[in-house]
C-alpha positions as CSV (number, residue, x, y, z in Angstrom):
1,M,-5.1,21.3,3.5
2,Q,-2.4,19.2,5.1
3,Y,0.1,16.9,3.3
4,K,2.1,13.9,4.5
5,V,5.0,12.2,2.7
6,E,6.3,8.8,3.5
7,T,8.6,6.2,1.9
8,I,6.8,3.1,0.7
9,G,9.7,1.2,-0.8
10,A,10.6,0.1,-4.3
11,A,10.3,-3.7,-4.4
12,F,7.0,-5.5,-3.5
13,S,6.3,-9.2,-3.1
14,D,2.7,-10.4,-3.1
15,K,2.7,-10.2,0.7
16,A,4.1,-6.6,0.6
17,I,1.5,-5.5,-1.8
18,N,-1.2,-6.8,0.5
19,E,0.5,-5.0,3.5
20,L,0.7,-1.8,1.4
21,S,-3.0,-2.0,0.7
22,N,-3.8,-2.4,4.4
23,H,-1.5,0.5,5.2
24,L,-3.3,2.8,2.6
25,T,-6.7,1.7,4.0
26,A,-5.5,2.6,7.6
27,R,-4.3,6.0,6.4
28,S,-7.7,6.7,4.8
29,V,-9.5,5.8,8.0
30,D,-7.5,8.5,9.7
31,G,-8.7,11.0,7.0
32,W,-5.7,10.9,4.7
33,E,-6.3,10.5,0.9
34,L,-3.5,9.1,-1.3
35,H,-2.6,12.0,-3.6
36,T,0.3,10.7,-5.7
37,V,3.3,8.3,-5.7
38,F,6.6,9.1,-7.3
39,S,10.1,7.6,-7.6
40,V,13.2,9.3,-6.1
41,E,16.8,8.4,-5.7
42,K,17.5,7.8,-2.0
43,K,20.8,9.2,-0.7
44,G,22.6,7.8,2.3
45,C,25.6,9.0,4.3
46,F,28.1,11.2,2.3
47,G,25.6,11.5,-0.6
48,I,26.0,7.9,-1.7
49,S,23.0,6.5,-3.6
50,E,21.0,3.8,-1.9
51,G,19.0,3.2,-5.0
52,Q,15.4,4.1,-6.1
53,T,12.5,4.2,-3.7
54,Y,8.9,5.5,-4.0
55,L,7.3,8.2,-1.9
56,A,3.6,8.4,-1.2
57,V,2.0,11.8,-0.8
58,Y,-1.2,12.0,1.2
59,R,-3.5,14.9,1.7
60,K,-6.1,15.8,4.3
61,Q,-8.7,18.6,4.1
């Protein structure tokens, strides 16, 4: 089994939700299944917090 993790952001407008839906569909066409989504604190330079974001975890058999 393979896994892929990517940032999907933390704030979504109606347009961004539609774009995310299209992105998830494109991933599934490539054989990736959405496994889970979770929130993390994103760190920048020098360990300074850039705020919360969400990570999507996909898996492929």
